C-alpha positions in Angstrom: 0.0 0.0 0.0 1.5 3.3 -1.1 0.0 5.3 1.7 1.4 2.9 4.3 4.9 3.1 2.8 4.7 6.9 2.7 3.7 7.0 6.4 6.5 4.7 7.4 9.0 6.8 5.5 7.8 10.0 7.3 8.2 8.2 10.6 11.8 7.2 9.9 14.4 9.2 11.7 18.2 9.2 11.2 20.3 10.8 13.8 22.4 13.7 12.5 26.1 13.8 12.8 27.4 14.7 16.2 31.0 16.1 16.3 31.5 14.7 19.8 31.3 11.2 18.4 33.1 11.3 15.0 34.0 7.6 14.8 32.0 4.7 13.3 31.2 3.1 16.6 28.2 5.0 17.9 27.7 3.2 21.2 28.8 6.2 23.3 26.6 8.5 21.2 23.6 6.1 21.8 24.4 6.1 25.5 24.8 9.8 25.8 21.5 10.5 24.1 19.8 7.9 26.3 21.1 9.6 29.4 20.2 13.1 28.1 16.7 11.9 27.3 16.0 10.8 30.9 17.8 13.8 32.3 15.6 16.1 30.2 12.5 14.3 31.3 13.4 14.7 35.0 14.3 18.4 34.6 11.1 19.2 32.7 8.9 17.2 35.1 10.5 19.0 38.1 10.0 22.4 36.5 6.5 21.5 35.4 7.3 22.2 31.7 6.4 20.4 28.5 8.3 17.1 28.4 7.6 16.9 24.6 10.8 18.9 24.1 12.8 15.8 25.2 11.5 13.8 22.2 14.6 14.8 20.2 16.9 12.8 22.5 14.4 9.9 22.4 14.4 9.8 18.6 18.2 10.0 18.4 18.9 7.2 20.9 16.2 5.0 19.3 17.8 5.7 15.9 21.4 5.0 17.1 21.0 2.1 19.6 20.7 -1.4 18.2 17.1 -2.6 18.1 18.1 -5.7 20.2 18.8 -3.4 23.1 15.3 -2.0 22.9 14.0 -5.5 23.8 14.8 -4.8 27.4 12.9 -2.1 29.2 14.7 1.3 29.1 15.5 1.5 32.8 16.9 -2.0 32.9 19.6 -1.5 30.3 23.0 -2.6 31.5 25.6 0.0 30.3 28.6 -1.6 32.1 29.9 -3.0 28.8 30.2 0.3 27.0 31.3 3.4 28.8 
């Protein structure tokens, strides 16, 4: 279905280049955006502001992190292997 493909394409997100992580291995970039997302949520919740502004970090870490990692719940990820 053409409409369905177009919708999927619009929902696709590719993380932009981040000069802090110039190398091919993006594990640290994934991790940093994961941490930034939850930090942003906590700050916005504390200040009573719109948490929708944190969605950027969520999109980036979901784009960069391997999908197999997403099988575990977000707060149970074990980052000891990476950073």
